[in-house]
C-alpha positions as a printed Julia matrix, in Angstrom:
277×3 Matrix{Float64}:
 239.46  115.14  156.44
 241.24  115.79  159.83
 241.6   119.43  160.68
 243.76  121.03  163.36
 243.0   124.77  163.94
 244.84  127.26  166.21
 245.47  124.36  168.61
 247.48  124.68  171.8
 248.17  122.12  174.47
 250.14  122.13  177.73
 251.0   119.71  180.44
 251.79  122.59  182.71
 249.82  125.81  183.26
 250.84  128.53  180.84
 253.68  126.45  179.47
 252.58  125.28  176.01
 254.15  122.11  174.54
 252.28  122.91  171.21
 251.0   126.46  170.41
 249.2   127.81  167.41
 249.3   124.55  165.45
 247.23  124.55  162.11
 247.39  121.83  159.41
 245.11  119.3   157.71
 245.28  115.58  156.96
 243.72  114.82  153.59
 243.27  111.35  152.01
 245.83  109.55  149.97
 249.39  110.21  151.5
 252.01  109.2   153.93
 252.77  111.96  156.38
 256.08  112.05  158.18
 255.73  113.74  161.61
 259.21  114.72  162.66
 260.8   116.54  165.64
 263.3   116.31  168.29
 262.59  114.14  171.37
 260.12  115.98  173.54
 258.93  118.18  170.84
 255.37  116.87  171.08
 255.08  114.2   168.3
 253.46  111.52  170.43
 251.21  114.09  172.15
 250.01  115.4   168.84
 248.99  111.88  167.7
 247.03  111.46  171.0
 245.34  114.71  170.42
 244.35  113.9   166.74
 242.87  110.62  167.94
 240.97  112.2   170.7
 242.75  110.55  173.6
 243.92  114.0   174.84
 242.23  117.35  174.46
 243.64  120.7   173.39
 243.32  123.68  175.85
 242.92  126.1   172.83
 241.61  125.62  169.33
 239.99  122.49  167.87
 240.72  119.08  166.21
 237.93  117.68  164.0
 237.38  114.71  161.71
 234.83  115.43  159.0
 233.59  118.32  161.11
 233.1   116.38  164.39
 235.49  117.05  167.3
 237.87  114.05  167.72
 237.48  114.4   171.6
 234.02  112.88  171.21
 235.34  109.6   169.93
 232.06  108.45  168.46
 231.63  104.84  167.35
 231.88  105.92  163.65
 235.01  107.79  164.24
 236.69  104.96  166.14
 235.98  102.43  163.38
 237.78  104.82  160.98
 241.0   105.55  162.84
 243.66  103.39  164.38
 246.53  104.4   166.54
 249.66  102.23  167.0
 251.55  103.56  170.05
 255.33  103.36  170.48
 254.92  101.19  173.61
 252.4    98.42  173.79
 252.02   94.68  174.71
 250.13   91.74  173.34
 247.86   89.54  175.37
 248.67   85.85  176.01
 246.3    84.74  173.33
 246.75   83.24  169.8
 246.84   85.29  166.67
 243.44   83.82  165.73
 241.8    84.84  169.07
 243.33   88.4   168.74
 241.94   88.89  165.28
 238.49   87.49  166.29
 238.33   89.84  169.35
 239.6    92.96  167.63
 238.94   92.97  163.96
 235.14   93.26  164.52
 235.59   96.94  165.51
 236.78   97.74  161.93
 234.27   97.04  159.2
 236.9    97.15  156.43
 239.35   94.63  158.08
 240.81   92.24  155.62
 241.99   88.78  156.78
 243.58   88.08  153.44
 245.59   91.32  153.67
 246.48   90.59  157.25
 247.87   87.22  156.24
 249.83   88.75  153.36
 251.37   91.29  155.69
 252.37   88.53  158.16
 254.09   86.71  155.12
 255.9    89.87  154.09
 257.21   90.15  157.66
 258.08   86.39  157.74
 256.53   85.92  161.14
 256.65   82.28  162.47
 253.5    80.6   163.66
 253.22   80.48  167.52
 250.62   79.42  170.16
 250.55   82.65  172.0
 251.44   86.23  170.91
 253.33   86.73  174.18
 256.0    84.31  172.82
 257.08   86.76  170.2
 260.14   88.88  170.67
 259.5    92.73  170.89
 260.45   93.09  167.18
 258.05   90.26  166.16
 255.28   91.86  168.2
 255.82   95.07  166.39
 255.56   93.33  163.08
 252.4    91.53  164.04
 250.65   94.7   165.33
 251.74   96.63  162.21
 250.2    93.89  160.11
 247.0    94.17  161.95
 246.92   97.97  161.81
 247.3    97.87  158.19
 244.71   95.24  157.61
 242.05   97.32  159.44
 242.0    99.49  156.19
 240.99  102.6   158.16
 241.11  105.93  156.38
 243.39  107.32  159.1
 246.29  105.31  160.41
 248.51  106.78  163.11
 251.88  105.2   163.89
 254.21  106.24  166.69
 257.8   105.17  166.02
 256.72  101.96  164.18
 260.21  100.95  163.15
 261.64  100.91  166.67
 262.77   97.47  167.53
 263.09   96.3   163.98
 266.22   95.1   162.32
 267.38   96.19  159.0
 265.65   93.51  156.95
 262.36   94.23  158.94
 262.49   97.93  158.14
 262.65   96.91  154.46
 259.74   94.71  154.92
 257.91   97.56  156.74
 258.3    99.77  153.77
 257.03   97.16  151.41
 253.93   96.56  153.61
 253.25  100.21  153.71
 253.47  100.73  150.0
 251.09   97.73  149.39
 248.54   99.16  151.87
 248.29  102.65  150.46
 245.38  103.84  148.32
 243.6   107.09  147.52
 241.37  106.94  150.5
 243.9   106.3   153.17
 246.4   108.45  154.95
 249.12  107.21  157.23
 250.7   109.56  159.72
 254.04  108.23  160.95
 255.81  109.87  163.9
 259.51  109.19  163.88
 263.02  110.33  164.61
 264.45  107.59  162.28
 264.03  109.62  159.1
 266.3   107.32  156.9
 263.86  104.48  157.53
 260.96  106.37  155.9
 262.61  108.67  153.47
 261.47  106.94  150.31
 257.85  106.68  151.53
 256.95  110.08  152.82
 254.76  112.27  150.63
 254.55  115.17  153.09
 256.62  116.49  155.98
 255.06  117.76  159.15
 257.96  118.98  161.4
 257.59  120.2   164.99
 260.11  122.79  166.38
 259.87  125.42  169.06
 256.31  124.45  170.19
 254.86  124.87  166.7
 254.67  123.53  163.17
 257.97  124.54  161.71
 257.25  122.9   158.24
 254.14  121.56  156.58
 255.08  120.89  153.04
 254.94  118.04  150.45
 258.13  116.47  149.27
 257.41  117.79  145.81
 257.31  121.41  147.03
 260.4   120.92  149.29
 262.27  119.66  146.15
 261.05  122.66  144.31
 262.14  125.21  146.85
 265.31  123.63  148.09
 268.48  122.13  146.55
 270.21  119.35  148.44
 273.96  119.15  148.02
 276.19  116.21  148.41
 279.82  116.94  147.68
 283.43  116.14  148.35
 284.42  119.77  147.96
 283.65  122.4   150.37
 283.65  124.97  147.59
 280.41  123.48  146.26
 278.56  124.6   149.44
 278.24  128.17  148.32
 274.87  129.7   149.23
 273.91  126.87  151.67
 271.61  127.68  154.56
 273.04  124.72  156.4
 275.87  122.43  155.76
 277.9   119.94  157.69
 280.77  117.31  157.07
 280.05  113.59  157.11
 282.12  110.6   156.51
 281.08  110.63  152.85
 281.9   114.3   152.37
 279.83  117.42  152.79
 276.15  117.82  152.7
 274.12  120.98  152.62
 270.89  122.6   151.64
 270.24  126.0   149.82
 267.42  127.83  148.06
 266.77  126.14  144.74
 267.29  129.34  142.58
 268.5   127.36  139.47
 265.48  124.9   139.41
 267.84  122.03  140.12
 266.14  118.49  140.47
 267.58  116.84  143.69
 266.37  114.2   146.03
 265.11  115.53  149.3
 267.4   114.49  152.22
 265.2   114.42  155.18
 268.06  114.31  157.69
 269.81  117.31  156.23
 266.34  119.05  156.01
 265.71  118.43  159.63
 269.1   119.59  160.83
 268.7   122.82  158.74
 265.49  123.61  160.31
 266.83  122.93  163.81
 269.65  125.38  162.9
 267.68  127.93  160.92
 263.91  127.45  161.02
 262.83  131.07  160.24
 264.96  131.38  157.15
 263.58  128.19  155.8
 260.02  129.04  156.77
 260.39  132.18  154.64
 261.12  130.24  151.45
 257.77  128.56  151.72
 255.63  131.64  152.21
């Protein structure tokens, strides 16, 4: 279990990017880490993986501070950053050089993910396009079978068919022992996969709830009539009509609309927080 307790971090003295952040990552789920640009999503990933250190509070993995980055810890986590490059080596050489650090790496799974992404065979990884490089490194990351996999904007650079392939690969890679934490601002790409929402806003965690609990507490409205928006905390007009969200006082079963939820929290975070107390 990864635990973040009373954590605060700042790049500038007395100006916290993240403040009083508390949450846990438990096995067996896909976590969607959401927030506006500059809200601290990438920073939080680096903090959780021990590449950066909090000024206040603690971040531990199975009771050990992640900042220690012990060999055992490093063999059980993998961070896929938003920006990266691949060396001028073959796929075979890359796997040979890097898979050895992950005891549960599966070459069979790696090859199956490459097939899902329909990646062509090439002599050197540097010959791939940016989108192809992203699909290669996602395939490698999934095949490590680490219990904690962190991904920062993994669908950036992917076209529409590739995003569908990505969702398929994630679904095939999941099991009860693994958690995947995905930082993204493209909520539509991941809406059907996310089990729990972590949403950063105003320097703290504005929402930390499962999709099941969100659907239980909130009703998402899609309508062509403005009259149907009565009681909505947030609503807006779209090309398809009106969308809104309101307290689920009548126990209505609706599908969670992450984009509408995100916008509602940006507009009225305190009111939505109160619904989950």
